[in-house]
N, C-alpha and C positions, 0 to 999 in steps of 0.2 A: 730157684729163688734163693739168693744168698744174702745173709746179713753180716755186716762187719763194721769196724770202727776205722775211720780215716783220721790219722793223727799227724798228717803232714802240715797242718795249719797250726794256728795258735790255740785252738780249742778242739779236742777230739770230737768228731762228728759221727754219729751212728747213721748207717745207711742200709737200705734194703734194695738189692739189685734184682729186678725181675727178669733180667736176661733178654735175649732176642737179638736179632741182627738189624732191626729197624733203626730209624733216626733216634739218637739219644735224647732223652727228655728227663729233666729234673722236675719232680712233683713235690710241692711244698704245702704243708698243713698250715692251719691258722693258730692264733695265739692260744696257749693253754692246751694245744693238741699234741699230736705226735704222728709219726709215719704210719702207724697202724690204722689211723682213721682214713688214710688215703688208699687202702688196699683194694677196695672194690673198684674205684675209679681206675687204679693202676691196672687191674686185670682187664678192664674194658679197653684200655689204651694199648695194652700189650701186643695185640696182633700187628700194629703198625709202628710201634716204638720200642726201643730198649728203655724201659721206665726204671728210674732210680728214685726212690722216696728217701726223705731225709728227716731226721729229728733235728730241728733247729736248736742252736745253742740254748742250754737251760731247759730243754724239753726232753722227754723220753729218756734215752740212754746216752745222750750227748753230754759233753762237759759243760761247765758253767763259764760264763764270761760276760762282761758288760755289754749292754745292748746299744750298739752304735751301728747305724745302717752300713757304713763302709766295712766294718769288721764282719758283719754277718754275710755281706756279699763276698768278702774274702773267704769265708768258710765254704761257700758254695763253689767258688773258683778252685779251692783246694780239693774239694770232692771231685770236681770235673777233671782236674789235672791228674789226680791220683788214679782215677778209674780209666783214664785215657778217652774221655768223652770229648770228641771234637765238635766244638760249637753246638752245645746242646740247646734244644728248646727248653723254656722254663715256664711251668704252669703252676699256679698257686691259688689257694682259696683264702679270702680274708687277708690276714697278715701275710700269708704266702703270696697272695696276689699283689700286695704292695711291693714285696720283694721282686716279683716277676717284672713289674713295671720299672723299678729302679735298675734291675739288670738290663732290661731292654734299652734304657736311656744310656747306659754305660757300655753296652756291647752291640754296636751297629752290625757286627758280623753274625749275631745270633739269628738263626733262621726264623724265629718267631717266639713270642711270649704271649701268655694268656693269663689274664687276671679274672678270677671268679669272684665277683663282688668284693674286690679288694680296694675299696675306697676307705680313707681314714674315718674313724668313728665320729658320730654326731656329738659335738661338744661345744660349738661356737655359734654365735648369733648370725654371723655372716653366711653360715650354711643354711639358714632359714629365711633368706631374703624373701620379702613378700608376706611373711607371717606377722601378725600383730606383735610388736616388740614386747609388750608385757606378757602375752601368752608364751612367746618364745623364751623369755627369761625365766619365767616360772617353770615351764616345762623342762628346760635344760637343768635347772637346779634340782628338780625332782629326779630326773634321769641320772644326774651325777650322784645323788644320794643313793640311788639303787645300786649303781656300779660300785660305789665305795663300800656299801654293805656287803656285796658279793665278794669283793676283794678281801675285806676284813675276815669274812667267814672262812675262806679257803686258806688264809694266812696262818690260822691256828692249827695246831696238831689235831688230828681226827681220832676219835675213839673208834673201837671196833664197831660199835652200834652205828656211828655216823657213816663209816665206810660201807656197812651193809645197806644203809638207806641209799647211799649214792649208787651202789651197785644195782639196787632195785630200780633206781631212776634210769640207769643206763639200759636196763632191760625194757623198761617202758618206752624209752626213746626208740630203741630198736624196733619195737612193735609198731610205733607210730609211723616209722619210715620204711617198714618192710625189710629191715636188715636182720642179720643173724645175731641174736642176743649175746651168744658167747663171744662173738667178734667185738661187739661194743664193749663188753666187760673187759676183754683183754686189752683193748685200746685204753680204757680208763686206768686199768692196773699198771700199764706201762709208765704212767706218770706218778704212780704211788710209791713212796719211799717209806718202808716200815722202820720204826724206831725201836730202840732197846726197851723203852718203857711200855711197849704194847700199843702205842699210838703211831699214826702215820702222817706224813706230810705229802702234799701234792706239789709237783713241779708244774711250772717254774716257781722258784722260791720267791718270797714276798718282795725282796729288793729288786729282783729282775722283773717281777710283775709291775712294780712301780715304774721302773725304767721303760718297760714296754708301753705302758699307758701314756707316759709323757712323750715318748717318741712318736707314737701313732697320733696323739692329740695335736702335736705340733707339725705333723707332716703335711706338706702341700705338694700334691702330685701333678698339679697343672703344668708346671714347667717340664716335667718328664713327658706328659702327654703331647706337649707342643714340640719337644725337641727330639724325641726318639726317631731314629732312622731304621730301627728294627721293626718288622711288622708286629703290631701289638693289638690284641683283641681284648676288649673289656666286656665281660658278660655280667650284666647287672640284674639284681633282684627287682621284682615288681610287686611283691607281696610282703606283708609283715610276718615275722616269726610269731608264734603264739604269745611269747613273753613281750613282744613289742607292741601288741595290740592296744594295751592301755595308753600307749604314746602314739597312736596311729597318726594323729594330725601332724606331729613332729616328723615322723619318718616319711610320711607322704610328701611334706614340704621339702625335706632333704632330698628325696629322690627327684623331685621336680627341679630344684636348684641345680643338682648335679647334672641332670639331663640337659638343662639349658646351657650350662658352662661347657659341657663336652660338645654340644652342637656348635658352639662358637669356635672350637679348636680347628684350625685349618692345617691338617697334617695328613697327607695321603697314606702314611704308615699306620694310622690309628683307625681302628674299626670299633664300633660300639653296638652291642646287641642287648636289647632289653628282653630278658627271658620271661615270657608270659607265664603267669601262674607260679613262678619260682620265688622262694624266699632266700635269705642268707644261708639257709641249710641246703642249698641246691645240690651239693655233692652227695648228700644222703638222699635227697628227694628223687633225683634223676641222673644217676651216674652214667647209664648207657647213653642217654641223649647228649649229655655233656661230652662224653668221649667221642661221639660222632661229630659234634660241633668243633671240638678241638682238632681232631684228626683232619677234618675237611679244611680247616683254616691253615694247618701246618703242611698240608699236601703241597708238593712242588708244582702240581698242576693247578693249584688254586689261583 
């Protein structure tokens, strides 16, 4: 397993190459994450694939740059070209899944792409068709305020005490999902930038976080679902995260609307799998099962 920086594109991109002689596969993390969070899934995929994980621009140890979908896809193309990956499969979770879908739309030669619950975030009333309009509007306003508060909190420099509390939270999360606490802490620390004043900042930086939120909020993936000629698998969550449970009615309605819209898409290249019992944290919840699902989908005999 080798880690390096690919600097042949406009932004230096950190990658970790797990090696192997199997079909090449780019594995992409979600917003606010980094390549270390994908290590367990990468190891499960490794027997069948040459897995390369990536720090997306502005994350982990990659360089900074504005968040434009075409530019980020160009980052991935530069990684693929630099490493000599011929027509890699692309798999991503959340934000990484959105990128996998956009890659599939633009690369009909791709052998397959998999989006792990990579639909745009819940933020518009049309995503809640069928829900009482007043309930939808009030719920979305409350949800937006929660996200704004979270963004404001991580935008500020962190004291040593705050960092310690966040590290403890990572250890608790590892315990919840049966992961290795030291691995979870290492992934968190990969996005931590110490300052000269003793305080630290989390990547991505506040400006990029705002760009990311705006880009995801305005993204419509339905044209990509209709147009892709690359085999594309959407693996969708069916349960709430614990922090989503206070908004259960909103997320349940969003999942229902998403399922109905996808069912109306007539594209033989698109497959949809509703993963029973899985939440948006499916990569942490069931990495081995996902690896089997992904490998079976990407198999030439599929």
